[in-house]
Jmol script that loads the backbone (N, CA, C; Angstrom):
load data "model"
ATOM      1  N   MET A   1     -55.321   2.060 -74.452  1.00  0.00           N
ATOM      2  CA  MET A   1     -55.298   2.253 -72.999  1.00  0.00           C
ATOM      3  C   MET A   1     -53.822   2.352 -72.489  1.00  0.00           C
ATOM      4  N   PRO A   2     -53.338   3.457 -71.384  1.00  0.00           N
ATOM      5  CA  PRO A   2     -52.039   3.233 -70.437  1.00  0.00           C
ATOM      6  C   PRO A   2     -52.247   2.181 -69.851  1.00  0.00           C
ATOM      7  N   PRO A   3     -50.816   1.554 -69.660  1.00  0.00           N
ATOM      8  CA  PRO A   3     -50.606   0.386 -68.626  1.00  0.00           C
ATOM      9  C   PRO A   3     -50.928   1.035 -67.188  1.00  0.00           C
ATOM     10  N   GLN A   4     -51.882  -0.316 -66.530  1.00  0.00           N
ATOM     11  CA  GLN A   4     -52.349   0.252 -65.235  1.00  0.00           C
ATOM     12  C   GLN A   4     -51.198  -0.483 -64.111  1.00  0.00           C
ATOM     13  N   PRO A   5     -51.033   0.546 -63.026  1.00  0.00           N
ATOM     14  CA  PRO A   5     -49.956  -0.286 -62.063  1.00  0.00           C
ATOM     15  C   PRO A   5     -50.586  -1.208 -61.465  1.00  0.00           C
ATOM     16  N   PRO A   6     -50.102  -2.286 -60.354  1.00  0.00           N
ATOM     17  CA  PRO A   6     -50.665  -3.030 -59.597  1.00  0.00           C
ATOM     18  C   PRO A   6     -51.554  -2.508 -58.640  1.00  0.00           C
ATOM     19  N   PRO A   7     -52.810  -2.669 -58.362  1.00  0.00           N
ATOM     20  CA  PRO A   7     -53.803  -2.135 -57.488  1.00  0.00           C
ATOM     21  C   PRO A   7     -53.107  -2.584 -55.930  1.00  0.00           C
ATOM     22  N   ASN A   8     -53.058  -1.653 -55.265  1.00  0.00           N
ATOM     23  CA  ASN A   8     -53.007  -2.041 -53.771  1.00  0.00           C
ATOM     24  C   ASN A   8     -51.894  -2.783 -53.570  1.00  0.00           C
ATOM     25  N   GLN A   9     -50.783  -2.697 -54.294  1.00  0.00           N
ATOM     26  CA  GLN A   9     -49.484  -3.391 -54.037  1.00  0.00           C
ATOM     27  C   GLN A   9     -48.313  -2.626 -54.113  1.00  0.00           C
ATOM     28  N   PRO A  10     -47.570  -2.475 -52.532  1.00  0.00           N
ATOM     29  CA  PRO A  10     -46.366  -1.879 -52.671  1.00  0.00           C
ATOM     30  C   PRO A  10     -44.946  -2.558 -53.129  1.00  0.00           C
ATOM     31  N   THR A  11     -44.958  -2.652 -54.439  1.00  0.00           N
ATOM     32  CA  THR A  11     -43.897  -3.155 -55.404  1.00  0.00           C
ATOM     33  C   THR A  11     -42.608  -2.462 -55.744  1.00  0.00           C
ATOM     34  N   SER A  12     -41.881  -3.392 -56.112  1.00  0.00           N
ATOM     35  CA  SER A  12     -40.607  -2.742 -57.008  1.00  0.00           C
ATOM     36  C   SER A  12     -40.310  -3.536 -57.932  1.00  0.00           C
ATOM     37  N   LEU A  13     -41.421  -2.973 -59.045  1.00  0.00           N
ATOM     38  CA  LEU A  13     -41.575  -3.585 -60.133  1.00  0.00           C
ATOM     39  C   LEU A  13     -40.905  -2.800 -61.130  1.00  0.00           C
ATOM     40  N   ASP A  14     -40.570  -1.671 -60.875  1.00  0.00           N
ATOM     41  CA  ASP A  14     -40.044  -0.398 -61.950  1.00  0.00           C
ATOM     42  C   ASP A  14     -38.579  -0.504 -61.765  1.00  0.00           C
ATOM     43  N   GLN A  15     -37.668  -0.621 -62.828  1.00  0.00           N
ATOM     44  CA  GLN A  15     -36.298  -0.377 -62.791  1.00  0.00           C
ATOM     45  C   GLN A  15     -35.693   0.379 -63.986  1.00  0.00           C
ATOM     46  N   TYR A  16     -34.553   0.786 -63.525  1.00  0.00           N
ATOM     47  CA  TYR A  16     -34.116   1.976 -64.320  1.00  0.00           C
ATOM     48  C   TYR A  16     -32.546   1.363 -65.149  1.00  0.00           C
ATOM     49  N   ASP A  17     -32.744   1.525 -66.203  1.00  0.00           N
ATOM     50  CA  ASP A  17     -31.097   1.245 -67.169  1.00  0.00           C
ATOM     51  C   ASP A  17     -30.458   2.316 -67.148  1.00  0.00           C
ATOM     52  N   ALA A  18     -29.783   3.011 -66.328  1.00  0.00           N
ATOM     53  CA  ALA A  18     -29.180   4.173 -66.447  1.00  0.00           C
ATOM     54  C   ALA A  18     -28.043   4.390 -67.879  1.00  0.00           C
ATOM     55  N   SER A  19     -27.588   3.221 -68.328  1.00  0.00           N
ATOM     56  CA  SER A  19     -26.670   3.643 -69.384  1.00  0.00           C
ATOM     57  C   SER A  19     -27.504   3.786 -70.436  1.00  0.00           C
ATOM     58  N   ARG A  20     -28.728   3.281 -70.495  1.00  0.00           N
ATOM     59  CA  ARG A  20     -29.396   3.681 -71.796  1.00  0.00           C
ATOM     60  C   ARG A  20     -30.595   4.775 -71.517  1.00  0.00           C
ATOM     61  N   ASP A  21     -30.713   5.121 -70.300  1.00  0.00           N
ATOM     62  CA  ASP A  21     -32.036   6.115 -70.004  1.00  0.00           C
ATOM     63  C   ASP A  21     -33.285   5.505 -70.044  1.00  0.00           C
ATOM     64  N   ASP A  22     -33.636   4.231 -69.855  1.00  0.00           N
ATOM     65  CA  ASP A  22     -34.784   3.470 -70.023  1.00  0.00           C
ATOM     66  C   ASP A  22     -34.981   3.038 -68.831  1.00  0.00           C
ATOM     67  N   PHE A  23     -36.576   3.059 -68.641  1.00  0.00           N
ATOM     68  CA  PHE A  23     -37.543   2.697 -67.425  1.00  0.00           C
ATOM     69  C   PHE A  23     -38.153   1.812 -67.555  1.00  0.00           C
ATOM     70  N   PHE A  24     -38.033   0.481 -66.697  1.00  0.00           N
ATOM     71  CA  PHE A  24     -38.880  -0.698 -67.150  1.00  0.00           C
ATOM     72  C   PHE A  24     -39.839  -1.052 -66.179  1.00  0.00           C
ATOM     73  N   PHE A  25     -40.974  -1.704 -66.674  1.00  0.00           N
ATOM     74  CA  PHE A  25     -41.600  -2.132 -65.504  1.00  0.00           C
ATOM     75  C   PHE A  25     -43.036  -3.051 -65.841  1.00  0.00           C
ATOM     76  N   LEU A  26     -43.334  -3.905 -65.066  1.00  0.00           N
ATOM     77  CA  LEU A  26     -44.464  -4.861 -65.108  1.00  0.00           C
ATOM     78  C   LEU A  26     -45.828  -4.052 -64.881  1.00  0.00           C
ATOM     79  N   ASP A  27     -46.886  -4.204 -65.589  1.00  0.00           N
ATOM     80  CA  ASP A  27     -48.223  -3.669 -65.039  1.00  0.00           C
ATOM     81  C   ASP A  27     -48.814  -4.636 -64.500  1.00  0.00           C
ATOM     82  N   ALA A  28     -50.096  -4.199 -63.975  1.00  0.00           N
ATOM     83  CA  ALA A  28     -51.104  -5.326 -63.403  1.00  0.00           C
ATOM     84  C   ALA A  28     -51.083  -6.450 -64.119  1.00  0.00           C
ATOM     85  N   ALA A  29     -51.257  -6.257 -65.191  1.00  0.00           N
ATOM     86  CA  ALA A  29     -51.754  -7.325 -66.352  1.00  0.00           C
ATOM     87  C   ALA A  29     -50.269  -8.361 -66.619  1.00  0.00           C
ATOM     88  N   LYS A  30     -49.301  -8.034 -65.805  1.00  0.00           N
ATOM     89  CA  LYS A  30     -47.882  -8.643 -66.217  1.00  0.00           C
ATOM     90  C   LYS A  30     -46.858  -8.603 -67.460  1.00  0.00           C
ATOM     91  N   THR A  31     -47.598  -7.539 -68.236  1.00  0.00           N
ATOM     92  CA  THR A  31     -47.145  -7.204 -69.445  1.00  0.00           C
ATOM     93  C   THR A  31     -45.664  -6.070 -69.142  1.00  0.00           C
ATOM     94  N   LEU A  32     -44.910  -5.986 -69.697  1.00  0.00           N
ATOM     95  CA  LEU A  32     -43.490  -5.726 -69.763  1.00  0.00           C
ATOM     96  C   LEU A  32     -43.352  -4.549 -70.583  1.00  0.00           C
ATOM     97  N   TRP A  33     -43.140  -3.459 -70.107  1.00  0.00           N
ATOM     98  CA  TRP A  33     -43.058  -2.123 -70.665  1.00  0.00           C
ATOM     99  C   TRP A  33     -41.878  -1.431 -70.533  1.00  0.00           C
ATOM    100  N   TYR A  34     -41.614  -0.547 -71.151  1.00  0.00           N
ATOM    101  CA  TYR A  34     -40.397   0.586 -71.103  1.00  0.00           C
ATOM    102  C   TYR A  34     -40.567   1.731 -71.643  1.00  0.00           C
ATOM    103  N   TRP A  35     -40.171   2.912 -70.841  1.00  0.00           N
ATOM    104  CA  TRP A  35     -40.208   4.371 -70.809  1.00  0.00           C
ATOM    105  C   TRP A  35     -38.756   4.723 -71.291  1.00  0.00           C
ATOM    106  N   ASP A  36     -38.787   5.285 -72.638  1.00  0.00           N
ATOM    107  CA  ASP A  36     -37.498   5.760 -73.179  1.00  0.00           C
ATOM    108  C   ASP A  36     -37.670   7.608 -72.984  1.00  0.00           C
ATOM    109  N   ARG A  37     -36.961   7.843 -72.217  1.00  0.00           N
ATOM    110  CA  ARG A  37     -37.169   9.445 -71.569  1.00  0.00           C
ATOM    111  C   ARG A  37     -36.883  10.122 -72.749  1.00  0.00           C
ATOM    112  N   GLN A  38     -35.646   9.718 -74.031  1.00  0.00           N
ATOM    113  CA  GLN A  38     -35.372  10.837 -74.827  1.00  0.00           C
ATOM    114  C   GLN A  38     -36.361  11.077 -75.794  1.00  0.00           C
ATOM    115  N   THR A  39     -37.260  10.129 -76.269  1.00  0.00           N
ATOM    116  CA  THR A  39     -38.334  10.386 -77.200  1.00  0.00           C
ATOM    117  C   THR A  39     -39.267  11.120 -76.770  1.00  0.00           C
ATOM    118  N   PRO A  40     -40.055  11.063 -75.993  1.00  0.00           N
ATOM    119  CA  PRO A  40     -40.329  10.119 -74.976  1.00  0.00           C
ATOM    120  C   PRO A  40     -41.586   9.257 -75.207  1.00  0.00           C
ATOM    121  N   THR A  41     -41.141   8.119 -75.263  1.00  0.00           N
ATOM    122  CA  THR A  41     -42.340   6.873 -75.475  1.00  0.00           C
ATOM    123  C   THR A  41     -42.417   5.678 -74.769  1.00  0.00           C
ATOM    124  N   LEU A  42     -43.684   5.316 -74.700  1.00  0.00           N
ATOM    125  CA  LEU A  42     -43.996   4.204 -73.770  1.00  0.00           C
ATOM    126  C   LEU A  42     -44.073   3.153 -74.681  1.00  0.00           C
ATOM    127  N   THR A  43     -43.814   1.908 -74.900  1.00  0.00           N
ATOM    128  CA  THR A  43     -43.640   0.789 -75.754  1.00  0.00           C
ATOM    129  C   THR A  43     -43.783  -0.445 -74.933  1.00  0.00           C
ATOM    130  N   LYS A  44     -44.615  -1.113 -75.422  1.00  0.00           N
ATOM    131  CA  LYS A  44     -44.572  -2.664 -74.685  1.00  0.00           C
ATOM    132  C   LYS A  44     -43.534  -3.565 -75.544  1.00  0.00           C
ATOM    133  N   ILE A  45     -43.014  -4.212 -74.124  1.00  0.00           N
ATOM    134  CA  ILE A  45     -42.131  -5.285 -74.821  1.00  0.00           C
ATOM    135  C   ILE A  45     -42.419  -6.578 -75.045  1.00  0.00           C
ATOM    136  N   ALA A  46     -43.455  -7.235 -74.188  1.00  0.00           N
ATOM    137  CA  ALA A  46     -43.799  -8.348 -74.349  1.00  0.00           C
ATOM    138  C   ALA A  46     -45.060  -8.899 -73.325  1.00  0.00           C
ATOM    139  N   THR A  47     -45.983  -9.627 -73.241  1.00  0.00           N
ATOM    140  CA  THR A  47     -47.288  -9.863 -72.532  1.00  0.00           C
ATOM    141  C   THR A  47     -46.695 -10.851 -71.573  1.00  0.00           C
ATOM    142  N   ALA A  48     -47.753 -11.172 -70.604  1.00  0.00           N
ATOM    143  CA  ALA A  48     -47.278 -12.151 -69.880  1.00  0.00           C
ATOM    144  C   ALA A  48     -47.306 -13.655 -70.398  1.00  0.00           C
ATOM    145  N   ALA A  49     -48.172 -13.743 -71.311  1.00  0.00           N
ATOM    146  CA  ALA A  49     -48.186 -14.985 -72.279  1.00  0.00           C
ATOM    147  C   ALA A  49     -47.176 -15.069 -73.012  1.00  0.00           C
ATOM    148  N   GLN A  50     -46.362 -13.837 -73.734  1.00  0.00           N
ATOM    149  CA  GLN A  50     -45.280 -14.478 -74.599  1.00  0.00           C
ATOM    150  C   GLN A  50     -43.932 -14.534 -73.611  1.00  0.00           C
ATOM    151  N   MET A  51     -44.099 -14.196 -72.349  1.00  0.00           N
ATOM    152  CA  MET A  51     -42.644 -14.356 -71.436  1.00  0.00           C
ATOM    153  C   MET A  51     -43.022 -15.652 -70.788  1.00  0.00           C
ATOM    154  N   GLY A  52     -44.268 -16.183 -70.882  1.00  0.00           N
ATOM    155  CA  GLY A  52     -44.459 -17.602 -70.211  1.00  0.00           C
ATOM    156  C   GLY A  52     -44.740 -17.386 -68.764  1.00  0.00           C
ATOM    157  N   ILE A  53     -45.272 -16.251 -68.363  1.00  0.00           N
ATOM    158  CA  ILE A  53     -45.264 -15.804 -66.965  1.00  0.00           C
ATOM    159  C   ILE A  53     -46.809 -15.790 -66.350  1.00  0.00           C
ATOM    160  N   GLY A  54     -47.574 -15.919 -67.447  1.00  0.00           N
ATOM    161  CA  GLY A  54     -49.240 -15.706 -67.350  1.00  0.00           C
ATOM    162  C   GLY A  54     -49.965 -16.284 -65.899  1.00  0.00           C
ATOM    163  N   SER A  55     -49.522 -17.334 -65.677  1.00  0.00           N
ATOM    164  CA  SER A  55     -49.777 -18.213 -64.534  1.00  0.00           C
ATOM    165  C   SER A  55     -48.985 -17.852 -63.052  1.00  0.00           C
ATOM    166  N   LEU A  56     -48.193 -17.066 -63.520  1.00  0.00           N
ATOM    167  CA  LEU A  56     -47.785 -16.668 -62.074  1.00  0.00           C
ATOM    168  C   LEU A  56     -48.506 -15.366 -61.270  1.00  0.00           C
ATOM    169  N   THR A  57     -48.292 -15.210 -59.801  1.00  0.00           N
ATOM    170  CA  THR A  57     -48.649 -13.897 -59.434  1.00  0.00           C
ATOM    171  C   THR A  57     -47.677 -13.002 -59.475  1.00  0.00           C
ATOM    172  N   LEU A  58     -48.322 -11.834 -59.548  1.00  0.00           N
ATOM    173  CA  LEU A  58     -47.526 -10.737 -59.527  1.00  0.00           C
ATOM    174  C   LEU A  58     -46.423 -10.498 -58.874  1.00  0.00           C
ATOM    175  N   PRO A  59     -45.140 -10.585 -58.826  1.00  0.00           N
ATOM    176  CA  PRO A  59     -43.842 -10.482 -58.248  1.00  0.00           C
ATOM    177  C   PRO A  59     -43.995  -9.103 -57.428  1.00  0.00           C
ATOM    178  N   ALA A  60     -43.132  -9.513 -56.419  1.00  0.00           N
ATOM    179  CA  ALA A  60     -42.993  -8.185 -55.437  1.00  0.00           C
ATOM    180  C   ALA A  60     -41.841  -7.382 -55.714  1.00  0.00           C
ATOM    181  N   ASN A  61     -40.905  -7.841 -56.166  1.00  0.00           N
ATOM    182  CA  ASN A  61     -39.508  -6.977 -56.584  1.00  0.00           C
ATOM    183  C   ASN A  61     -38.840  -7.497 -57.919  1.00  0.00           C
ATOM    184  N   ALA A  62     -38.187  -6.497 -58.498  1.00  0.00           N
ATOM    185  CA  ALA A  62     -37.469  -6.609 -59.768  1.00  0.00           C
ATOM    186  C   ALA A  62     -36.418  -6.211 -59.843  1.00  0.00           C
ATOM    187  N   VAL A  63     -35.326  -6.509 -60.589  1.00  0.00           N
ATOM    188  CA  VAL A  63     -34.295  -5.764 -61.026  1.00  0.00           C
ATOM    189  C   VAL A  63     -33.809  -5.744 -62.275  1.00  0.00           C
ATOM    190  N   TYR A  64     -33.434  -4.542 -62.754  1.00  0.00           N
ATOM    191  CA  TYR A  64     -32.572  -4.420 -64.147  1.00  0.00           C
ATOM    192  C   TYR A  64     -31.186  -4.821 -64.299  1.00  0.00           C
ATOM    193  N   TYR A  65     -30.615  -5.815 -64.617  1.00  0.00           N
ATOM    194  CA  TYR A  65     -29.425  -6.137 -64.499  1.00  0.00           C
ATOM    195  C   TYR A  65     -28.662  -7.151 -65.521  1.00  0.00           C
ATOM    196  N   ASN A  66     -27.703  -6.584 -65.838  1.00  0.00           N
ATOM    197  CA  ASN A  66     -27.169  -7.411 -66.930  1.00  0.00           C
ATOM    198  C   ASN A  66     -27.904  -7.681 -68.435  1.00  0.00           C
ATOM    199  N   GLY A  67     -28.718  -6.677 -68.656  1.00  0.00           N
ATOM    200  CA  GLY A  67     -29.306  -6.259 -69.754  1.00  0.00           C
ATOM    201  C   GLY A  67     -30.481  -6.867 -69.567  1.00  0.00           C
ATOM    202  N   GLY A  68     -30.973  -7.331 -68.529  1.00  0.00           N
ATOM    203  CA  GLY A  68     -32.295  -8.232 -68.625  1.00  0.00           C
ATOM    204  C   GLY A  68     -33.027  -7.650 -67.224  1.00  0.00           C
ATOM    205  N   TYR A  69     -34.369  -7.982 -67.138  1.00  0.00           N
ATOM    206  CA  TYR A  69     -35.310  -7.635 -66.207  1.00  0.00           C
ATOM    207  C   TYR A  69     -35.836  -9.002 -65.366  1.00  0.00           C
ATOM    208  N   TRP A  70     -35.039  -8.932 -64.092  1.00  0.00           N
ATOM    209  CA  TRP A  70     -35.235 -10.083 -63.366  1.00  0.00           C
ATOM    210  C   TRP A  70     -36.024 -10.111 -61.937  1.00  0.00           C
ATOM    211  N   PHE A  71     -36.790 -11.088 -61.886  1.00  0.00           N
ATOM    212  CA  PHE A  71     -37.534 -11.080 -60.875  1.00  0.00           C
ATOM    213  C   PHE A  71     -37.829 -12.352 -60.092  1.00  0.00           C
ATOM    214  N   ILE A  72     -38.209 -12.658 -58.737  1.00  0.00           N
ATOM    215  CA  ILE A  72     -38.364 -13.756 -58.195  1.00  0.00           C
ATOM    216  C   ILE A  72     -39.874 -13.997 -57.844  1.00  0.00           C
ATOM    217  N   LYS A  73     -40.456 -15.220 -58.181  1.00  0.00           N
ATOM    218  CA  LYS A  73     -41.589 -15.375 -58.262  1.00  0.00           C
ATOM    219  C   LYS A  73     -41.813 -15.543 -56.520  1.00  0.00           C
ATOM    220  N   GLU A  74     -43.221 -14.687 -56.467  1.00  0.00           N
ATOM    221  CA  GLU A  74     -43.893 -14.902 -55.330  1.00  0.00           C
ATOM    222  C   GLU A  74     -44.465 -16.255 -54.586  1.00  0.00           C
ATOM    223  N   GLY A  75     -44.538 -16.710 -53.544  1.00  0.00           N
ATOM    224  CA  GLY A  75     -44.812 -17.644 -53.063  1.00  0.00           C
ATOM    225  C   GLY A  75     -43.808 -18.766 -52.987  1.00  0.00           C
ATOM    226  N   GLY A  76     -44.446 -20.017 -53.499  1.00  0.00           N
ATOM    227  CA  GLY A  76     -43.336 -20.928 -53.800  1.00  0.00           C
ATOM    228  C   GLY A  76     -42.508 -22.260 -52.457  1.00  0.00           C
ATOM    229  N   GLY A  77     -42.846 -21.380 -51.156  1.00  0.00           N
ATOM    230  CA  GLY A  77     -42.592 -22.113 -50.229  1.00  0.00           C
ATOM    231  C   GLY A  77     -40.879 -21.604 -49.822  1.00  0.00           C
ATOM    232  N   ALA A  78     -40.848 -20.695 -49.145  1.00  0.00           N
ATOM    233  CA  ALA A  78     -39.493 -19.917 -49.255  1.00  0.00           C
ATOM    234  C   ALA A  78     -38.306 -21.132 -48.477  1.00  0.00           C
ATOM    235  N   VAL A  79     -38.860 -21.955 -47.786  1.00  0.00           N
ATOM    236  CA  VAL A  79     -37.871 -22.971 -47.301  1.00  0.00           C
ATOM    237  C   VAL A  79     -37.488 -23.985 -48.021  1.00  0.00           C
ATOM    238  N   THR A  80     -38.630 -24.420 -48.969  1.00  0.00           N
ATOM    239  CA  THR A  80     -38.242 -25.400 -49.835  1.00  0.00           C
ATOM    240  C   THR A  80     -37.759 -24.830 -51.096  1.00  0.00           C
ATOM    241  N   GLN A  81     -38.039 -23.812 -51.952  1.00  0.00           N
ATOM    242  CA  GLN A  81     -37.441 -23.409 -52.801  1.00  0.00           C
ATOM    243  C   GLN A  81     -37.951 -22.227 -53.691  1.00  0.00           C
ATOM    244  N   GLN A  82     -37.382 -21.500 -54.243  1.00  0.00           N
ATOM    245  CA  GLN A  82     -37.539 -19.928 -55.015  1.00  0.00           C
ATOM    246  C   GLN A  82     -37.440 -20.113 -56.450  1.00  0.00           C
ATOM    247  N   THR A  83     -38.061 -19.572 -57.093  1.00  0.00           N
ATOM    248  CA  THR A  83     -37.812 -19.623 -58.625  1.00  0.00           C
ATOM    249  C   THR A  83     -37.669 -17.843 -59.239  1.00  0.00           C
ATOM    250  N   MET A  84     -36.518 -17.799 -60.005  1.00  0.00           N
ATOM    251  CA  MET A  84     -35.992 -16.671 -60.272  1.00  0.00           C
ATOM    252  C   MET A  84     -36.194 -16.750 -61.985  1.00  0.00           C
ATOM    253  N   TYR A  85     -36.458 -15.778 -62.562  1.00  0.00           N
ATOM    254  CA  TYR A  85     -37.307 -15.371 -63.768  1.00  0.00           C
ATOM    255  C   TYR A  85     -36.142 -14.377 -64.197  1.00  0.00           C
ATOM    256  N   GLU A  86     -35.741 -14.427 -65.577  1.00  0.00           N
ATOM    257  CA  GLU A  86     -34.874 -13.578 -66.246  1.00  0.00           C
ATOM    258  C   GLU A  86     -35.390 -13.231 -67.397  1.00  0.00           C
ATOM    259  N   ILE A  87     -35.964 -12.184 -67.819  1.00  0.00           N
ATOM    260  CA  ILE A  87     -36.465 -11.489 -68.889  1.00  0.00           C
ATOM    261  C   ILE A  87     -35.477 -10.894 -69.772  1.00  0.00           C
ATOM    262  N   ASN A  88     -35.004 -11.529 -71.107  1.00  0.00           N
ATOM    263  CA  ASN A  88     -33.961 -11.099 -71.823  1.00  0.00           C
ATOM    264  C   ASN A  88     -34.666 -10.472 -72.746  1.00  0.00           C
ATOM    265  N   PHE A  89     -33.875  -9.250 -73.582  1.00  0.00           N
ATOM    266  CA  PHE A  89     -34.442  -8.412 -74.498  1.00  0.00           C
ATOM    267  C   PHE A  89     -33.065  -8.341 -75.426  1.00  0.00           C
ATOM    268  N   THR A  90     -33.032  -8.164 -76.917  1.00  0.00           N
ATOM    269  CA  THR A  90     -32.256  -7.597 -77.599  1.00  0.00           C
ATOM    270  C   THR A  90     -32.593  -6.109 -77.746  1.00  0.00           C
ATOM    271  N   TYR A  91     -31.771  -5.437 -78.476  1.00  0.00           N
ATOM    272  CA  TYR A  91     -31.890  -3.837 -78.978  1.00  0.00           C
ATOM    273  C   TYR A  91     -31.976  -3.923 -80.665  1.00  0.00           C
ATOM    274  N   VAL A  92     -33.088  -3.651 -81.202  1.00  0.00           N
ATOM    275  CA  VAL A  92     -33.193  -3.070 -82.512  1.00  0.00           C
ATOM    276  C   VAL A  92     -33.434  -1.684 -82.639  1.00  0.00           C
ATOM    277  N   ASN A  93     -32.497  -0.844 -83.435  1.00  0.00           N
ATOM    278  CA  ASN A  93     -32.721   0.642 -83.290  1.00  0.00           C
ATOM    279  C   ASN A  93     -32.657   1.214 -81.950  1.00  0.00           C
ATOM    280  N   SER A  94     -31.890   0.878 -81.069  1.00  0.00           N
ATOM    281  CA  SER A  94     -32.012   1.236 -79.650  1.00  0.00           C
ATOM    282  C   SER A  94     -33.174   1.014 -78.973  1.00  0.00           C
ATOM    283  N   ASN A  95     -34.323  -0.055 -79.263  1.00  0.00           N
ATOM    284  CA  ASN A  95     -35.349  -0.157 -78.592  1.00  0.00           C
ATOM    285  C   ASN A  95     -35.180  -1.906 -78.235  1.00  0.00           C
ATOM    286  N   PRO A  96     -35.522  -1.859 -76.818  1.00  0.00           N
ATOM    287  CA  PRO A  96     -35.684  -3.330 -76.637  1.00  0.00           C
ATOM    288  C   PRO A  96     -36.809  -4.356 -76.926  1.00  0.00           C
ATOM    289  N   VAL A  97     -36.318  -5.572 -77.413  1.00  0.00           N
ATOM    290  CA  VAL A  97     -37.397  -6.659 -77.758  1.00  0.00           C
ATOM    291  C   VAL A  97     -37.147  -7.718 -77.555  1.00  0.00           C
ATOM    292  N   TYR A  98     -38.601  -7.965 -76.834  1.00  0.00           N
ATOM    293  CA  TYR A  98     -38.417  -9.276 -76.110  1.00  0.00           C
ATOM    294  C   TYR A  98     -37.521 -10.676 -76.724  1.00  0.00           C
ATOM    295  N   SER A  99     -36.835 -11.441 -76.468  1.00  0.00           N
ATOM    296  CA  SER A  99     -36.262 -12.188 -76.540  1.00  0.00           C
ATOM    297  C   SER A  99     -36.123 -13.786 -76.068  1.00  0.00           C
ATOM    298  N   SER A 100     -36.019 -13.717 -74.655  1.00  0.00           N
ATOM    299  CA  SER A 100     -36.520 -15.161 -74.221  1.00  0.00           C
ATOM    300  C   SER A 100     -36.737 -14.914 -72.913  1.00  0.00           C
ATOM    301  N   THR A 101     -37.166 -15.988 -72.071  1.00  0.00           N
ATOM    302  CA  THR A 101     -37.190 -16.029 -70.633  1.00  0.00           C
ATOM    303  C   THR A 101     -36.306 -17.307 -70.022  1.00  0.00           C
ATOM    304  N   LYS A 102     -35.715 -16.889 -69.155  1.00  0.00           N
ATOM    305  CA  LYS A 102     -34.724 -18.113 -68.515  1.00  0.00           C
ATOM    306  C   LYS A 102     -35.807 -18.196 -67.024  1.00  0.00           C
ATOM    307  N   VAL A 103     -35.471 -19.515 -66.476  1.00  0.00           N
ATOM    308  CA  VAL A 103     -35.913 -19.867 -65.160  1.00  0.00           C
ATOM    309  C   VAL A 103     -35.116 -20.507 -64.392  1.00  0.00           C
ATOM    310  N   CYS A 104     -34.773 -20.298 -63.194  1.00  0.00           N
ATOM    311  CA  CYS A 104     -33.708 -20.968 -62.453  1.00  0.00           C
ATOM    312  C   CYS A 104     -34.554 -21.308 -60.913  1.00  0.00           C
ATOM    313  N   VAL A 105     -34.330 -22.562 -60.485  1.00  0.00           N
ATOM    314  CA  VAL A 105     -35.264 -22.967 -59.300  1.00  0.00           C
ATOM    315  C   VAL A 105     -34.277 -23.039 -58.601  1.00  0.00           C
ATOM    316  N   PHE A 106     -34.232 -22.395 -57.445  1.00  0.00           N
ATOM    317  CA  PHE A 106     -32.945 -22.503 -56.246  1.00  0.00           C
ATOM    318  C   PHE A 106     -33.805 -23.561 -54.902  1.00  0.00           C
ATOM    319  N   LEU A 107     -33.407 -24.349 -54.579  1.00  0.00           N
ATOM    320  CA  LEU A 107     -34.044 -25.532 -53.320  1.00  0.00           C
ATOM    321  C   LEU A 107     -33.489 -25.193 -52.546  1.00  0.00           C
ATOM    322  N   GLY A 108     -34.030 -25.442 -51.261  1.00  0.00           N
ATOM    323  CA  GLY A 108     -33.744 -25.181 -49.679  1.00  0.00           C
ATOM    324  C   GLY A 108     -33.272 -25.980 -49.373  1.00  0.00           C
ATOM    325  N   ARG A 109     -32.687 -26.163 -48.107  1.00  0.00           N
ATOM    326  CA  ARG A 109     -32.038 -26.817 -47.234  1.00  0.00           C
ATOM    327  C   ARG A 109     -31.022 -28.004 -47.658  1.00  0.00           C
ATOM    328  N   GLY A 110     -30.138 -27.420 -48.392  1.00  0.00           N
ATOM    329  CA  GLY A 110     -29.450 -28.486 -48.818  1.00  0.00           C
ATOM    330  C   GLY A 110     -29.608 -28.825 -50.403  1.00  0.00           C
ATOM    331  N   GLY A 111     -30.654 -28.540 -50.930  1.00  0.00           N
ATOM    332  CA  GLY A 111     -30.917 -29.190 -52.499  1.00  0.00           C
ATOM    333  C   GLY A 111     -30.118 -28.070 -53.288  1.00  0.00           C
ATOM    334  N   ARG A 112     -30.087 -28.733 -54.768  1.00  0.00           N
ATOM    335  CA  ARG A 112     -29.233 -27.713 -55.617  1.00  0.00           C
ATOM    336  C   ARG A 112     -30.153 -27.185 -56.370  1.00  0.00           C
ATOM    337  N   GLY A 113     -29.880 -25.915 -56.976  1.00  0.00           N
ATOM    338  CA  GLY A 113     -30.767 -25.522 -58.199  1.00  0.00           C
ATOM    339  C   GLY A 113     -30.448 -25.849 -59.109  1.00  0.00           C
ATOM    340  N   ARG A 114     -31.539 -25.738 -60.411  1.00  0.00           N
ATOM    341  CA  ARG A 114     -31.087 -26.273 -61.580  1.00  0.00           C
ATOM    342  C   ARG A 114     -31.758 -25.062 -62.809  1.00  0.00           C
TER     343      ARG A 114
END
end "model"
wireframe off; spacefill off
backbone 0.3
color backbone group
């Protein structure tokens, strides 16, 4: 079954890697997919459980940057802290393969991130 978009949620979870002509997105189940326009192929990169984001609410925004798919967790008390996730992958035969999830917490009101 094809991935389903998030229901009734105006999000920016789709991102484009112009250098590789790949399109990345999270579906409603928080599975990370990519669309290779050259082949054309839709491929699952990783599930929410594999990435360690199964318990999160679906994020509202994402960006493809520096070879990774980044987003900020929804909620979390904007004044006190925000949590950023970087989903990293490597390329095998020109296809992205999930490799790791990095998490960074930014504390508000003079706190420091860790």
